[in-house]
N, C-alpha and C positions, 0 to 999 in steps of 0.2 A: 495920300500915299505915301509911305515913305519906309525904306527896307530897316533892318535890325540882322546884322549876321555876326553870326561869331566863328571862327576856326576853330576846330577843334580835329587834332593831330591824336593816332595811337591811343586807340578806347578801345575799352572790352567792351563786351556786348552786353553785360550786366551795365559797366558807366551808362552806355551810350540807351539804354532804354532807362535809368534813372536821369538822364540830364532830358530825353526827350518830356520824359511827367513832369521833371519841373519847368522846362518851356512853356508846357501847355496851359502849365498852373500856372504861371505867372503871365500868361498871356490873356488869361481873361480877366484880369486884374486893370489892364492895359485899355484908355479910353481912345476909342475912333480904331480907324482902320492900321491893322502893320504888317507888314507880310513879312517872316520871319525865314532865316536861309540857316540849314545847318548843314555844315559842311565835316561831314564825316572819314574816315580808314578804320574800318573794324580790323580789333585782331583776335581772332578766334582761336581758341585753344586746338589739338589734336580733336578732341571729342567734338566741338561745335564744327571745325571744318569738316568732316568727315559727313557728318548729321547735314550739315546745308549743302555737301553734293548729293548727297541722297536724295536730299528734297526738293532738290534741281534737276536732277535722273529722274524723280520720277513724277517729276510735271510735265518734265517733257515728253514723258511714256506718256502721260494722261491724255496730254493735249494731241498729239498723235493717234492716239486710238480711237478719240473721236471723230477728229479729221478723218478717220479711215471710217468711221460708222456713217456721218455724214457724205463722201465721196461714194459709200455703199446705196447710199439711199437718193442721192442725187442722180446714180445710173440708170437707178430700179426706175425712174422718172418720178417720185413723188419730193413730199414739200419736206423743208430742212427740219430736223428734230430738235422741240424743243427744249429747255435748259433741264426740266422734270423729266421726260422720259429717258435723255444723256445719262443722268444721273443713277433714273431705276437701273439701264440695260450695266452702266457698270457698276453696279452693285452685285449683279446677278455676275458678271465677268471677275468680278477679284474672289467669287464663292469658287471659283471653280478651284482645283488642286494645285494645275501650276502658279495660279495668283496669286497664292496664298500667303505674300511676302510683301506685298500691298498693303496686309493687314500693323506692320512695320512701323510706317510713316502714318503722320497723322490726319487724317478725314481732311483735313483744311487746305491739304498742300493739292490735294489731287482735284479742288472745285475750282 
């Protein structure tokens, strides 16, 4: 096994996606095992930067909410909540009036 490495600096998000897709496409043509490394620095515009921070905040919120649910369940002496049940509870939680803002963020962020 050998390593192929690229140094990519100051790459926009769109260019990063194109470069990553190209590297994936090229890796399928190669024979043998090869480990590829991409060193990337993203430079998002203002809108993308805002969305990235929103996604990070929502992800942290969902994690803390799930952790709180697990702690309550543990204190009640019950087993851990499975993923399916947590997602059902989170969907009900999102439908409450105070939590409608969660619909402005992609569902994949909260999974």
